[in-house]
N, C-alpha and C positions, 0 to 999 in steps of 0.2 A: 503493500500499500504505500503510495506516495502522496505528500502534502505540498499543495501549490504555495510558492511564494512568490510575491510581485517584485521583482528587481529588474535592474537595466538589464539590456540583453547581454553585457559583456559577463554577467555573473551568472547565467543560465545552468553552466556548468556545475554550479552549488547546488542544483537540484537532485542530483545523483547522491550526494551525501545524506538526503532524508529518504532515499529510496530503500525500502527493506525488502522488495520483490526478488524474484528470481534473477540472476546477473547483476545483483546490486554492487555499488562498490564495497560493502562490507564482505559480500560473498567472494567478489574476485579478490580481495586482499588476501583472505583465508584461502583461497585456492592458490594465490602467488606463494605464499608462506610456506605451504606445504610443498609445493614444487620445487622451492629453493633448497630445500634440504638435500635433495639428492645432487641437484646441481652444483650446489656448494662442496658436498662431499666428493664429487668427481674431478671439481676444479682443483683439488688440493694435491693433485698428481701432476697438474701441468707445471708448475715451476720447477720441481725437480726433475721432471722430463726434459724441461728445455736446458736446464744446466748440465744435463748429461749428453745432449746432443751436441755433435761435433761436425763442421763444416771443414771438408778437407778437399773437396773438387767441386766443378761447376754444378753437376746434377745436385749435389747437396745443397750448394747455396740455393739454388732455384726451389727446392723443398722446403728450406729453411723459410724462403719468402714467402711461399705458398701458404705454410703454417702460420705466419706472422699475420697474414691478410686475413685467415679463416678465423684466428684466434681473436683479432681486433673486430671482425664482423660479428662475432658471438657476443662479445662484450657490447658492443654497440646496440643489439637486438635484446639483450638482458636488461640495457639502460632504458630502451624502449618501453619494455614490459613495465619497469618500474616507474616510469613517468606516467603511463596510463592509470597506475594506482595514486601514485602522489601528485599527480597536478590538479585535481580538483581539491585535495587536500590545500596545494598550495595557493590556489584562488580563494579558497575560504578564509586561509591566513590573509591573502593580501585585501580580501574585501574586509574583513574585521579590523585591520589595520587602517584601511581607509575611512572606516566610521570612526576611530578612535583618533586621528592623526591632527583632526582640527583642534579638538579640546587639548591635544597634547602641545600643537602648535602654539594655541593661545596661552596656555600656561605658561610655555617656555619663553614667548615673546613677553608678556607681563613681568615675568622674572627678570628679564634682560633690562627692561625698562627700570624697574627697582635697584636692579645693580648700578645701572648707569647713575641714577638720582644718589644712590648712597656714596659711591666712589666719587661722584663730583662734590658731594658735601665732604668728603675726606680730603680732597685735593685743594678746597676753598678753606679748610681748616689749616691746611698746611702752609698754603699761601699766606694767610693773616698770620699764622707763628713766624713764618720767615720774614714778613714785612715788620712785625714787631721786633725780632731780633736785630734785623739792620737799622732799625730806628734807633734801639737801645745803643748799639755801636757808634752810631753817629753822635748821638749825646754824650757818650764816653769819652770819644775823640775830641769832641769841642770841650768838654770838662777838662782833658788834660791839656789843650793847647792853651786853654783860660789860665789854669795852674801855673803852667811854663811861664806864660806871659807876666803874669802877675809876679813869679819868682825873680823874672829878669827885671822888673821895675823896681823891687825891692833891693836888689844888687845895685841897680844903677843910683838907688837913693843912697845907699851904704857909702857909696865911694865919695858922695858929696858931703858927708857928715865930718864935723872937725874932731869929735873924741872917740878915742877908739871903743868905750864902752857903747856909746849909741850906733857906731858902727857895727859892733860886734852882735848887738841885739838886733839890728835890721837884718845881718846876713843869716842869723838864726832863723828869723821869719822866712827868708827867702829860701833856705835849705827845709824847713818844713814845707813850704809850699812844693819845692820840686819833690821830696819824698811823698806827699800826697799824690803828685802826678805819675811819680813812678808806678805806684801802687794801684793806681786808676786802669782796670782793664779796658782795653780798647778792642776786643773781640770776645763775642759770646760763644756758645755752643756751635762746633761746625757746621751742623744742620738743625733745622727745626726738629723738636720732639714729636713724634707721631700723635697727633688727637687720642683720647681715649674715649672708645665706645664701649657702652655696656653690652654684654653678651654678644660682641663682635665676631663674626667669622671671617673677618678681612685678614688676608696674609698678604705677605710682601712677596711680589712675583717679579722675576729678572728673565728678560729674553735677550737673545742675541740676533742681529740681522747682519749678514754679510752685504756689506757697501761695496767692497772691491774684492773682487776674487782672486785676481792674481796676487795682492798683497795676502791675503789670507792663507793662499796656497803655500806661498813662500814663508809663512809663519808656521805653518803646519809641519814644513820641512824641516825646521828647527826644534819642533816640539811633537817627536811622535808619540808621546803618550795621548795625543789628543787625536791622532790620524783616524782613529776609528769612528769619529763623528761623520765621516764623509763616507757616503754608499754610492757605490759604481754600479748603473744598472746592467743589466744584461745584454739589454738592447743596445744600449750605447757603446758598450765594449765590443759588441758585434760591428758596429758601424766601424769603429777603428780598425777591428781587425780586417775587414773588406776593404778598407781605403789603404792600409799601409802593407796588406801582405806580401806586396811584391817591390817594396820601395826599401827606404831606410829603418832600420829597427826603432822603436818606440822605447826611449829609455823608461827601465823599470816594468815593460810589459812583455810579455811572452804570447806569440801569435802562432798557434798551431791550426792545423786542419782535420777535420774529420769526416766521415761519411755517415749520412743518414738517409732512411729512406722517405720518400714523398708521403704526405698525408693520405693520396690517393693512389695507389701505385697503377703505373701504365701497363696495359694489357693490349 
């Protein structure tokens, strides 16, 4: 017995998941599973047999190629049988994902908005703290300059006094001003402290972006401990091999050749 569902035409294959009659998906899946038991058992001898096979002449080479094509065909056929069972399940999965995806996307989009606003608040708080630090440093510098200027005036005034006692007193006042200037800091913390947030999940994140690939590669040559961060793709190295196979060698690269059968053998 089957139950009708009203969906878009692209989801009509999902009807088979509700079919409980003969040749239903569940029945076909059961039959597939049972049939696979003997097929899997028989396949266990394939690899040992392939390992024992030797190719010493042209006839054996041809037979080896025929076996390869036959085995690949059998594997493709098994995959086709499997897909007849799993494709409706995949369709159901895709359909269910499409139903929930808008809600997931909306939740993530809203979370990103809150994320940007929260981090923007943190950025503004850091900017305020940095501005306050710079203003404090400016005031401290001006204070030191003022104290030093007053000390110089005291010293100039001392030179104009006639008695040693008065001159000494004025110089002591100048020295006190110079000591106060010396002990007046002109720089605060190297960077503004991070604003404190209650129950914050914010962590500091550092990223590195390559701005000059040539300079970076030269730096890597002097720092082998970091060379593992570079990944060379097989397709890219294959292009290098084809380009330079008959020319000068590429430093640090070994270019070799090997044979492989085409995906579809010519007959």
